[in-house]
C-alpha positions as a Python dict, from the first residue, in 0.01 Angstrom:
ca = {
    (1, 'M'): (0, 0, 0),
    (2, 'S'): (-270, -263, -32),
    (3, 'E'): (-566, -253, -266),
    (4, 'A'): (-443, 18, -498),
    (5, 'R'): (-569, -49, -851),
    (6, 'V'): (-284, -83, -1104),
    (7, 'T'): (-377, -74, -1472),
    (8, 'L'): (-144, -138, -1763),
    (9, 'L'): (-211, 40, -2094),
    (10, 'D'): (-56, -20, -2435),
    (11, 'L'): (59, 259, -2669),
    (12, 'A'): (-293, 295, -2812),
    (13, 'G'): (-431, 351, -2460),
    (14, 'E'): (-603, 11, -2453),
    (15, 'V'): (-613, -173, -2120),
    (16, 'V'): (-374, -470, -2124),
    (17, 'G'): (-445, -572, -1766),
    (18, 'S'): (-564, -450, -1430),
    (19, 'T'): (-502, -578, -1075),
    (20, 'L'): (-510, -478, -710),
    (21, 'T'): (-193, -456, -504),
    (22, 'A'): (-138, -715, -232),
    (23, 'E'): (-103, -641, 140),
    (24, 'D'): (270, -569, 87),
    (25, 'G'): (199, -339, -209),
    (26, 'S'): (319, -590, -468),
    (27, 'Y'): (147, -652, -801),
    (28, 'A'): (225, -848, -1115),
    (29, 'F'): (131, -872, -1482),
    (30, 'T'): (230, -1185, -1670),
    (31, 'D'): (274, -1287, -2035),
    (32, 'L'): (371, -937, -2151),
    (33, 'E'): (557, -877, -2474),
    (34, 'G'): (851, -639, -2495),
    (35, 'D'): (686, -305, -2572),
    (36, 'H'): (606, 40, -2437),
    (37, 'Y'): (334, 60, -2172),
    (38, 'T'): (187, 309, -1928),
    (39, 'V'): (134, 202, -1567),
    (40, 'V'): (-156, 380, -1396),
    (41, 'A'): (-210, 348, -1021),
    (42, 'A'): (-529, 466, -847),
    (43, 'G'): (-684, 437, -502),
    (44, 'Y'): (-432, 689, -379),
    (45, 'P'): (-365, 1011, -567),
    (46, 'A'): (-351, 881, -928),
    (47, 'Q'): (-13, 833, -1088),
    (48, 'A'): (70, 737, -1448),
    (49, 'T'): (424, 644, -1548),
    (50, 'P'): (568, 522, -1881),
    (51, 'L'): (734, 181, -1884),
    (52, 'T'): (939, 9, -2154),
    (53, 'L'): (989, -369, -2137),
    (54, 'D'): (1233, -573, -2336),
    (55, 'A'): (1202, -944, -2403),
    (56, 'T'): (1472, -1057, -2155),
    (57, 'G'): (1236, -1175, -1882),
    (58, 'P'): (1082, -1052, -1556),
    (59, 'A'): (1126, -687, -1465),
    (60, 'A'): (1046, -492, -1150),
    (61, 'F'): (878, -154, -1157),
    (62, 'D'): (804, 40, -839),
    (63, 'L'): (546, 315, -790),
    (64, 'M'): (545, 538, -484),
    (65, 'L'): (186, 580, -364),
    (66, 'A'): (82, 797, -70),
    (67, 'H'): (-194, 1019, 51),
    (68, 'N'): (-109, 1388, 76),
    (69, 'E'): (-58, 1489, 436),
    (70, 'G'): (-139, 1838, 539),
}
């Protein structure tokens, strides 16, 4: 899903980063420390999901975004 806004929040609720998804629905945040975050996606029905990163390197995290049909 392209052009969904994905925002990353820290434990205090502060915005760590924000980006738009690419044509293929991909997005990336770089230079993150191992910590607990919340990923919020909007532009489709909003979705917020907790995420925990460790310090081992890149990690993938998928969100399923869709408009309600019906």
